[in-house]
C-alpha positions in Angstrom: 65.2 3.8 -222.3 62.0 2.4 -223.8 60.5 2.7 -227.2 56.8 3.7 -226.8 53.8 2.1 -228.4 51.2 4.9 -228.4 47.4 5.2 -228.9 45.7 7.4 -231.5 42.5 9.0 -230.3 39.9 9.1 -233.0 37.9 12.3 -232.0 35.5 13.5 -234.7 37.4 16.8 -235.2 40.6 15.0 -236.1 42.3 15.2 -239.5 42.1 12.0 -241.5 45.5 12.5 -243.1 48.0 14.5 -240.9 49.0 11.9 -238.3 49.2 9.1 -241.0 51.4 11.4 -243.0 53.7 12.0 -240.0 53.9 8.3 -239.3 54.4 7.4 -243.0 51.3 5.1 -243.1 48.2 5.0 -245.2 45.2 6.9 -243.9 42.3 4.8 -242.7 39.7 7.3 -243.8 38.7 7.9 -240.2 39.6 10.9 -238.1 42.9 10.6 -236.2 43.0 13.5 -233.7 45.6 12.9 -231.1 48.6 10.6 -230.6 49.2 10.3 -226.8 52.6 9.7 -225.2 52.8 9.2 -221.5 51.0 7.5 -218.6 47.6 9.1 -218.5 45.1 6.4 -217.5 42.9 7.2 -220.4 45.4 5.9 -223.0 48.8 5.1 -221.5 51.8 4.3 -223.7 53.1 0.8 -223.6 56.6 -0.5 -223.3 58.3 -3.9 -223.5 61.3 -4.7 -221.3 61.5 -8.3 -222.5 58.5 -9.8 -220.8 55.8 -8.5 -223.1 54.1 -5.1 -223.4 53.0 -3.3 -220.2 51.4 0.0 -219.6 53.8 2.8 -218.8 51.5 3.8 -216.0 51.8 0.4 -214.4 55.6 0.4 -214.8 55.8 3.8 -213.1 53.4 2.8 -210.3 55.5 -0.3 -209.5 58.6 1.8 -208.8 58.0 5.6 -209.0 61.4 6.7 -207.8 63.3 4.5 -210.2 61.3 5.7 -213.2 60.6 9.4 -212.2 63.4 10.2 -209.8 63.1 11.1 -206.1 62.9 14.8 -206.8 60.0 14.4 -209.2 58.1 12.1 -206.8 58.6 14.5 -203.9 57.4 17.5 -206.0 54.5 16.0 -208.0 53.7 12.6 -206.5 54.2 9.1 -207.9 53.0 9.7 -211.4 54.3 11.2 -214.6 53.4 14.9 -214.3 53.0 15.6 -218.0 51.3 14.2 -221.1 52.8 14.7 -224.6 50.6 14.6 -227.7 50.7 15.1 -231.4 47.4 17.0 -232.1 45.9 17.0 -235.6 42.9 19.3 -236.0 40.9 18.9 -239.2 37.9 20.7 -237.8 37.4 23.2 -234.9 37.8 21.8 -231.4 35.4 22.9 -228.6 35.8 26.4 -227.2 37.1 25.6 -223.7 38.9 26.5 -220.5 40.8 24.5 -217.9 40.6 24.9 -214.1 43.5 25.9 -211.8 44.7 23.3 -209.2 42.4 24.4 -206.4 39.4 24.5 -208.7 40.2 21.0 -210.1 40.6 19.5 -206.6 37.4 21.1 -205.3 35.4 20.2 -208.4 36.7 16.6 -208.5 36.0 16.1 -204.8 32.5 17.5 -205.1 31.6 15.3 -208.1 33.1 12.3 -206.2 30.9 13.0 -203.2 27.8 13.3 -205.4 28.6 9.9 -207.0 28.9 11.1 -210.6 30.7 8.3 -212.6 34.0 9.5 -214.0 32.9 8.5 -217.5 29.5 10.2 -217.2 28.9 12.6 -220.1 27.9 15.4 -217.7 31.0 15.0 -215.5 33.2 18.1 -215.5 36.2 16.9 -213.5 37.9 13.7 -214.6 40.7 14.1 -212.1 42.0 16.4 -209.4 44.7 18.1 -211.4 45.0 21.3 -213.4 45.7 21.4 -217.1 48.1 24.1 -218.3 49.2 23.4 -221.8 51.5 24.4 -224.6 50.9 23.9 -228.3 53.8 24.1 -230.8 53.0 24.3 -234.5 54.5 21.7 -236.9 52.4 23.2 -239.7 50.5 26.5 -240.0 48.1 26.2 -237.0 44.9 28.3 -236.5 43.0 28.8 -233.3 41.7 31.2 -230.7 43.4 32.3 -227.5 42.3 34.7 -224.8 39.8 37.6 -224.9 40.2 40.5 -227.2 39.7 44.0 -225.8 35.9 44.3 -225.5 35.8 47.4 -227.8 37.5 45.3 -230.6 34.9 42.6 -230.2 32.2 45.2 -230.3 33.6 46.5 -233.6 33.7 43.0 -235.0 30.1 42.3 -234.0 28.9 45.6 -235.4 30.6 45.1 -238.7 28.3 42.1 -239.4 25.2 44.4 -239.4 23.1 41.8 -237.6 20.5 43.5 -235.4 20.4 40.7 -232.8 24.1 41.2 -232.1 23.8 44.9 -231.4 22.9 44.4 -227.7 26.1 42.4 -227.1 28.2 45.1 -228.8 26.5 47.8 -226.7 27.3 45.9 -223.5 30.9 45.5 -224.5 31.3 49.3 -224.9 29.2 50.3 -221.8 31.0 48.5 -219.0 34.5 48.0 -217.6 36.3 45.3 -219.4 36.0 42.4 -217.0 32.3 43.1 -216.3 31.6 43.5 -220.0 33.2 40.2 -221.0 31.4 38.4 -218.1 28.0 39.9 -218.9 28.2 39.2 -222.7 29.6 35.6 -222.4 26.9 34.8 -219.8 24.2 36.3 -222.1 25.3 34.5 -225.2 25.6 31.1 -223.5 22.3 31.5 -221.6 20.2 32.8 -224.5 17.2 31.0 -225.7 18.4 28.3 -228.1 16.0 29.0 -230.9 16.7 32.7 -230.8 20.4 32.0 -230.7 20.1 29.6 -233.7 18.5 32.4 -235.7 21.2 34.9 -234.7 23.9 32.4 -235.7 22.1 31.8 -239.0 22.0 35.6 -239.7 25.7 35.8 -238.6 26.5 33.0 -241.1 24.9 34.9 -244.0 26.7 38.1 -243.1 30.1 36.5 -242.5 29.9 34.6 -245.8 29.0 37.8 -247.6 31.7 39.9 -246.0 34.6 37.4 -246.2 38.0 38.8 -245.0 38.4 38.4 -241.2 34.9 37.0 -241.0 35.9 33.8 -242.9 37.1 32.2 -239.7 33.6 32.5 -238.2 31.9 31.4 -241.4 33.9 28.2 -241.1 32.8 27.7 -237.5 29.2 28.1 -238.4 29.6 25.5 -241.2 30.8 23.0 -238.6 28.5 24.1 -235.7 25.3 25.6 -237.1 23.2 27.3 -234.4 25.9 26.9 -231.7 26.2 29.9 -229.4 30.0 29.2 -229.3 30.2 30.8 -232.7 29.2 34.2 -231.2 31.4 33.6 -228.1 34.4 32.9 -230.4 34.1 36.5 -231.6 35.2 37.7 -228.2 38.5 35.9 -228.5 41.8 36.6 -230.3 42.3 34.7 -233.6 45.9 33.4 -233.7 47.8 31.8 -236.6 51.0 30.0 -235.5 53.8 29.4 -238.1 55.8 26.2 -237.8 58.1 26.4 -234.7 55.9 28.9 -233.0 54.1 28.0 -229.8 51.5 29.3 -227.3 51.2 28.6 -223.6 47.6 28.4 -222.1 47.1 28.9 -218.4 44.1 28.2 -216.2 40.9 30.1 -217.1 42.1 31.2 -220.5 39.4 30.5 -223.2 40.7 28.9 -226.3 40.0 26.6 -229.3 42.1 25.1 -232.0 40.8 25.1 -235.6 43.2 23.5 -238.0 46.8 22.3 -238.2 49.3 19.8 -236.8 51.2 20.5 -233.6 53.0 19.1 -230.6 51.0 19.6 -227.4 52.5 19.3 -223.9 50.2 19.5 -220.9 49.9 18.6 -217.3 48.6 15.1 -216.8 44.9 15.9 -216.7 41.8 15.6 -218.8 39.7 18.4 -217.1 37.8 20.5 -219.7 35.0 23.0 -219.2 33.4 23.7 -222.6 31.7 26.9 -223.8 30.5 25.8 -227.2 31.5 24.5 -230.6 30.7 21.0 -229.4 27.8 18.5 -229.1 29.2 17.6 -225.6 28.0 18.8 -222.2 28.3 22.6 -221.5 27.9 23.5 -217.8 27.4 27.2 -218.0 27.4 28.1 -214.3 30.6 26.0 -213.6 32.3 27.4 -216.7 31.6 31.0 -215.6 33.4 30.3 -212.3 36.5 29.0 -214.1 36.9 31.6 -216.9 39.2 34.5 -216.3 37.5 37.6 -217.7 40.5 39.7 -218.7 41.7 40.7 -222.1 45.1 39.4 -223.1 47.4 39.3 -226.1 48.2 35.7 -227.2 51.7 34.9 -226.0 53.1 33.6 -229.2 56.7 32.5 -228.7 59.7 31.0 -230.4 62.2 28.7 -228.7 65.2 30.2 -227.0 68.8 28.9 -227.2 71.4 28.0 -229.7 74.0 25.3 -230.3 71.6 22.5 -229.6 68.6 22.5 -227.4 66.0 25.3 -227.9 63.6 25.8 -225.0 60.0 27.0 -225.1 59.8 28.9 -221.7 56.6 28.3 -219.7 55.6 29.5 -216.2 55.0 25.9 -215.0 57.1 23.1 -213.4 55.0 20.1 -214.5 56.5 20.2 -218.0 59.3 21.7 -220.0 59.3 21.6 -223.8 62.4 21.9 -226.0 63.4 21.1 -229.5 66.6 19.8 -231.3 66.9 20.7 -234.9 69.0 18.6 -237.4 72.7 19.4 -237.4 74.4 17.2 -240.0 77.8 16.3 -238.8 77.3 17.9 -235.4 78.3 16.4 -232.1 75.8 14.3 -230.2 73.7 16.1 -227.5 74.1 14.6 -224.1 70.8 14.7 -222.2 71.1 14.9 -218.4 69.6 12.3 -216.0 67.6 13.0 -212.9 64.1 13.5 -214.3 61.8 11.5 -216.7 61.9 12.4 -220.3 59.9 11.6 -223.5 61.7 12.2 -226.8 59.6 12.5 -230.0 60.9 12.7 -233.5 58.8 14.8 -235.8 60.9 14.9 -239.0 63.9 13.0 -240.4 65.7 10.3 -238.5 67.4 10.6 -235.1 69.2 8.3 -232.6 68.5 8.3 -228.9 71.1 6.1 -227.4 70.9 2.8 -229.2 67.4 3.4 -230.6 66.7 4.9 -234.0 63.7 7.2 -234.3 61.7 8.0 -237.4 59.0 10.7 -237.6 56.2 10.0 -235.2 58.3 7.6 -233.0 59.1 8.3 -229.4 60.9 6.9 -226.4 60.6 7.2 -222.6 63.9 7.8 -220.7 63.7 7.0 -217.0 65.1 9.4 -214.5 68.2 7.4 -213.8 69.4 7.2 -217.4 71.6 9.6 -219.4 71.4 9.4 -223.1 72.8 11.0 -226.2 70.8 12.4 -229.0 72.2 12.5 -232.6 71.3 12.3 -236.2 69.5 14.5 -238.7 66.0 14.5 -237.2 63.9 17.1 -235.5 63.3 15.9 -231.9 61.1 17.4 -229.2 62.0 16.7 -225.6 59.4 16.7 -222.8 60.5 16.7 -219.2 59.8 18.4 -215.8 61.4 21.2 -213.8 62.7 19.9 -210.5 
């Protein structure tokens, strides 16, 4: 197996302290948003097998079956199907959705034909893959996930007493749920920017005065004054995960993360369609084709299993997330071979084979290797279903 050297992505919304605290290093004072573990071309991990550091993506490309296993290559192609991250939100991330596989392929091919550079700020599809994801809280973790029932959103908007929000509330009550959500989100994101800025300012004053459940939206307004995403956020469920709880987010489900530290596992993609809470590109027509306009309860889950590995069940084969909790004096856990794995220690100290892992450290286990996990550390295991 290989100890991973990983990249920290310094996005502006990142916490300045959470990832340094996990790693046991001094903060730099700059945002540190995501620690990436895997072989995504944007920031692949690096390994050293005695001849100097190499990109994990290059190592896999040189011999995919040896690194990933024949079954993984046959099912997903010659690349690592998942990307593991530690995500540290110190400010709200953009309100966003991800495409399904057909939408990603179609969108990517279209932008390739039109010659839009992959790094262009108005590019929607960075690759041809979908991006289902799971977030597991290491600390209390706040965010949004999926649409509320329209009548609940209407009540929330009416409770602010802002006249310019009343037409949205009326629409939410007047139409069938899917049509109501589509019509209101379209109206909010297509509104005149100056008028919307005034509406958001009035909403800010009302939310600050009322407090309670409106505190969440007052915080959004503080970070993104005038942004229509603030109003769009009121259409979604507010979720607070406790440590150890997780959410799975499928294609088309609008979501945003606000605050907290978590382990995120996702398909190996960087495709994001944004709806707001961001200075970045928002393609409203394309977004509206991707969003699934259906109310849903957030699927908050805890891991299942006892006596060792606890699994977070997800309806996806590109990744499988599980957790091992400290068991002082317990027998080592033998991890099966046959598929690629990344092991991440998030607390205490653990041993993976001959390697010792402290908090924030990780290893890549090629498909052909079996290994034993032991020690008094919390370890997350990312692999695939083949």
